[in-house]
mmCIF file of the C-alpha atoms, coordinates in Angstrom:
data_MODEL
# 
_entry.id   MODEL 
# 
loop_
_atom_site.group_PDB 
_atom_site.id 
_atom_site.type_symbol 
_atom_site.label_atom_id 
_atom_site.label_alt_id 
_atom_site.label_comp_id 
_atom_site.label_asym_id 
_atom_site.label_entity_id 
_atom_site.label_seq_id 
_atom_site.pdbx_PDB_ins_code 
_atom_site.Cartn_x 
_atom_site.Cartn_y 
_atom_site.Cartn_z 
_atom_site.occupancy 
_atom_site.B_iso_or_equiv 
_atom_site.pdbx_formal_charge 
_atom_site.auth_seq_id 
_atom_site.auth_comp_id 
_atom_site.auth_asym_id 
_atom_site.auth_atom_id 
_atom_site.pdbx_PDB_model_num 
ATOM 1  C CA . MET A 1 1  ? 83.864  62.763 83.406  1.00 0.00 ? 1  MET A CA 1 
ATOM 2  C CA . LYS A 1 2  ? 85.779  60.403 81.185  1.00 0.00 ? 2  LYS A CA 1 
ATOM 3  C CA . VAL A 1 3  ? 89.149  61.429 79.785  1.00 0.00 ? 3  VAL A CA 1 
ATOM 4  C CA . ALA A 1 4  ? 91.871  59.697 77.819  1.00 0.00 ? 4  ALA A CA 1 
ATOM 5  C CA . ILE A 1 5  ? 95.453  60.302 78.926  1.00 0.00 ? 5  ILE A CA 1 
ATOM 6  C CA . SER A 1 6  ? 98.889  58.933 78.125  1.00 0.00 ? 6  SER A CA 1 
ATOM 7  C CA . ILE A 1 7  ? 101.280 57.989 80.912  1.00 0.00 ? 7  ILE A CA 1 
ATOM 8  C CA . PRO A 1 8  ? 104.607 56.168 80.918  1.00 0.00 ? 8  PRO A CA 1 
ATOM 9  C CA . ASP A 1 9  ? 104.352 52.374 81.082  1.00 0.00 ? 9  ASP A CA 1 
ATOM 10 C CA . ALA A 1 10 ? 106.260 52.203 84.364  1.00 0.00 ? 10 ALA A CA 1 
ATOM 11 C CA . VAL A 1 11 ? 103.859 54.658 86.025  1.00 0.00 ? 11 VAL A CA 1 
ATOM 12 C CA . PHE A 1 12 ? 100.859 52.731 84.718  1.00 0.00 ? 12 PHE A CA 1 
ATOM 13 C CA . GLU A 1 13 ? 102.248 49.417 85.975  1.00 0.00 ? 13 GLU A CA 1 
ATOM 14 C CA . ALA A 1 14 ? 103.008 50.877 89.418  1.00 0.00 ? 14 ALA A CA 1 
ATOM 15 C CA . ALA A 1 15 ? 99.488  52.307 89.563  1.00 0.00 ? 15 ALA A CA 1 
ATOM 16 C CA . GLU A 1 16 ? 98.005  48.943 88.627  1.00 0.00 ? 16 GLU A CA 1 
ATOM 17 C CA . GLU A 1 17 ? 99.948  47.282 91.437  1.00 0.00 ? 17 GLU A CA 1 
ATOM 18 C CA . LEU A 1 18 ? 98.693  49.898 93.892  1.00 0.00 ? 18 LEU A CA 1 
ATOM 19 C CA . VAL A 1 19 ? 95.104  49.424 92.686  1.00 0.00 ? 19 VAL A CA 1 
ATOM 20 C CA . ALA A 1 20 ? 95.431  45.700 93.349  1.00 0.00 ? 20 ALA A CA 1 
ATOM 21 C CA . ARG A 1 21 ? 96.949  46.209 96.813  1.00 0.00 ? 21 ARG A CA 1 
ATOM 22 C CA . ARG A 1 22 ? 94.366  48.781 97.843  1.00 0.00 ? 22 ARG A CA 1 
ATOM 23 C CA . ARG A 1 23 ? 91.496  46.930 96.175  1.00 0.00 ? 23 ARG A CA 1 
ATOM 24 C CA . CYS A 1 24 ? 90.167  50.117 94.675  1.00 0.00 ? 24 CYS A CA 1 
ATOM 25 C CA . SER A 1 25 ? 89.276  51.232 91.190  1.00 0.00 ? 25 SER A CA 1 
ATOM 26 C CA . ARG A 1 26 ? 91.770  52.787 88.826  1.00 0.00 ? 26 ARG A CA 1 
ATOM 27 C CA . SER A 1 27 ? 89.500  55.829 88.596  1.00 0.00 ? 27 SER A CA 1 
ATOM 28 C CA . SER A 1 28 ? 89.459  56.348 92.362  1.00 0.00 ? 28 SER A CA 1 
ATOM 29 C CA . LEU A 1 29 ? 93.239  56.010 92.537  1.00 0.00 ? 29 LEU A CA 1 
ATOM 30 C CA . TYR A 1 30 ? 93.813  58.597 89.808  1.00 0.00 ? 30 TYR A CA 1 
ATOM 31 C CA . ALA A 1 31 ? 91.195  60.934 91.311  1.00 0.00 ? 31 ALA A CA 1 
ATOM 32 C CA . GLU A 1 32 ? 92.885  60.718 94.730  1.00 0.00 ? 32 GLU A CA 1 
ATOM 33 C CA . ALA A 1 33 ? 96.298  61.329 93.188  1.00 0.00 ? 33 ALA A CA 1 
ATOM 34 C CA . LEU A 1 34 ? 95.047  64.421 91.370  1.00 0.00 ? 34 LEU A CA 1 
ATOM 35 C CA . GLU A 1 35 ? 93.337  65.717 94.513  1.00 0.00 ? 35 GLU A CA 1 
ATOM 36 C CA . ARG A 1 36 ? 96.601  65.393 96.431  1.00 0.00 ? 36 ARG A CA 1 
ATOM 37 C CA . LEU A 1 37 ? 98.577  67.072 93.666  1.00 0.00 ? 37 LEU A CA 1 
ATOM 38 C CA . LEU A 1 38 ? 96.104  69.952 93.546  1.00 0.00 ? 38 LEU A CA 1 
ATOM 39 C CA . ALA A 1 39 ? 96.197  70.347 97.326  1.00 0.00 ? 39 ALA A CA 1 
ATOM 40 C CA . ASP A 1 40 ? 100.010 70.415 97.223  1.00 0.00 ? 40 ASP A CA 1 
ATOM 41 C CA . ALA A 1 41 ? 99.895  73.022 94.465  1.00 0.00 ? 41 ALA A CA 1 
ATOM 42 C CA . ASP A 1 42 ? 97.674  75.213 96.659  1.00 0.00 ? 42 ASP A CA 1 
ATOM 43 C CA . GLY A 1 43 ? 100.183 74.809 99.492  1.00 0.00 ? 43 GLY A CA 1 
ATOM 44 C CA . ASP A 1 44 ? 103.011 75.780 97.153  1.00 0.00 ? 44 ASP A CA 1 
ATOM 45 C CA . GLU A 1 45 ? 101.181 78.999 96.293  1.00 0.00 ? 45 GLU A CA 1 
ATOM 46 C CA . VAL A 1 46 ? 100.736 79.862 99.962  1.00 0.00 ? 46 VAL A CA 1 
ATOM 47 C CA . THR A 1 47 ? 104.418 79.139 100.626 1.00 0.00 ? 47 THR A CA 1 
ATOM 48 C CA . ALA A 1 48 ? 105.450 81.338 97.708  1.00 0.00 ? 48 ALA A CA 1 
ATOM 49 C CA . ARG A 1 49 ? 103.315 84.202 99.003  1.00 0.00 ? 49 ARG A CA 1 
ATOM 50 C CA . LEU A 1 50 ? 104.731 83.871 102.521 1.00 0.00 ? 50 LEU A CA 1 
ATOM 51 C CA . ASP A 1 51 ? 108.269 83.743 101.102 1.00 0.00 ? 51 ASP A CA 1 
ATOM 52 C CA . ALA A 1 52 ? 107.566 86.990 99.247  1.00 0.00 ? 52 ALA A CA 1 
ATOM 53 C CA . VAL A 1 53 ? 106.311 88.688 102.416 1.00 0.00 ? 53 VAL A CA 1 
ATOM 54 C CA . TYR A 1 54 ? 109.226 87.543 104.551 1.00 0.00 ? 54 TYR A CA 1 
ATOM 55 C CA . ALA A 1 55 ? 111.715 88.548 101.881 1.00 0.00 ? 55 ALA A CA 1 
ATOM 56 C CA . GLU A 1 56 ? 110.711 92.135 102.679 1.00 0.00 ? 56 GLU A CA 1 
ATOM 57 C CA . VAL A 1 57 ? 109.852 91.910 106.387 1.00 0.00 ? 57 VAL A CA 1 
ATOM 58 C CA . SER A 1 58 ? 111.882 90.317 109.157 1.00 0.00 ? 58 SER A CA 1 
ATOM 59 C CA . SER A 1 59 ? 110.275 87.286 110.742 1.00 0.00 ? 59 SER A CA 1 
ATOM 60 C CA . GLY A 1 60 ? 112.602 87.423 113.737 1.00 0.00 ? 60 GLY A CA 1 
ATOM 61 C CA . LEU A 1 61 ? 111.424 88.079 117.251 1.00 0.00 ? 61 LEU A CA 1 
ATOM 62 C CA . GLY A 1 62 ? 111.930 91.528 118.711 1.00 0.00 ? 62 GLY A CA 1 
ATOM 63 C CA . GLU A 1 63 ? 114.382 91.745 121.603 1.00 0.00 ? 63 GLU A CA 1 
ATOM 64 C CA . THR A 1 64 ? 111.626 92.127 124.222 1.00 0.00 ? 64 THR A CA 1 
ATOM 65 C CA . LEU A 1 65 ? 109.730 89.083 123.004 1.00 0.00 ? 65 LEU A CA 1 
ATOM 66 C CA . LYS A 1 66 ? 112.953 87.104 122.618 1.00 0.00 ? 66 LYS A CA 1 
ATOM 67 C CA . ASP A 1 67 ? 113.929 87.887 126.219 1.00 0.00 ? 67 ASP A CA 1 
ATOM 68 C CA . ALA A 1 68 ? 110.448 86.968 127.498 1.00 0.00 ? 68 ALA A CA 1 
ATOM 69 C CA . GLN A 1 69 ? 110.548 83.686 125.627 1.00 0.00 ? 69 GLN A CA 1 
ATOM 70 C CA . ALA A 1 70 ? 114.004 82.879 126.998 1.00 0.00 ? 70 ALA A CA 1 
ATOM 71 C CA . ASP A 1 71 ? 112.781 83.676 130.546 1.00 0.00 ? 71 ASP A CA 1 
ATOM 72 C CA . ALA A 1 72 ? 109.716 81.476 130.114 1.00 0.00 ? 72 ALA A CA 1 
ATOM 73 C CA . LEU A 1 73 ? 111.813 78.589 128.825 1.00 0.00 ? 73 LEU A CA 1 
ATOM 74 C CA . SER A 1 74 ? 114.373 78.873 131.611 1.00 0.00 ? 74 SER A CA 1 
ATOM 75 C CA . ASP A 1 75 ? 111.556 78.854 134.198 1.00 0.00 ? 75 ASP A CA 1 
ATOM 76 C CA . ALA A 1 76 ? 110.199 75.652 132.668 1.00 0.00 ? 76 ALA A CA 1 
ATOM 77 C CA . TRP A 1 77 ? 113.486 73.807 133.216 1.00 0.00 ? 77 TRP A CA 1 
# 
């Protein structure tokens, strides 16, 4: 799909330099950048949901599990 967008000159110039260094098309560079941004946005949503859960529920280890972990670590050393 073709689209027309406006971006700051400095961003455009930096993108052009990257296109030249990578020897790729401008379209592929912008597509990759958007894919990464969208993937990060999905990760942000997951993080926000986990933050909401752990705001209500403790994520700490119970005493029994904490003691078992400490024992296992001390045996390893």
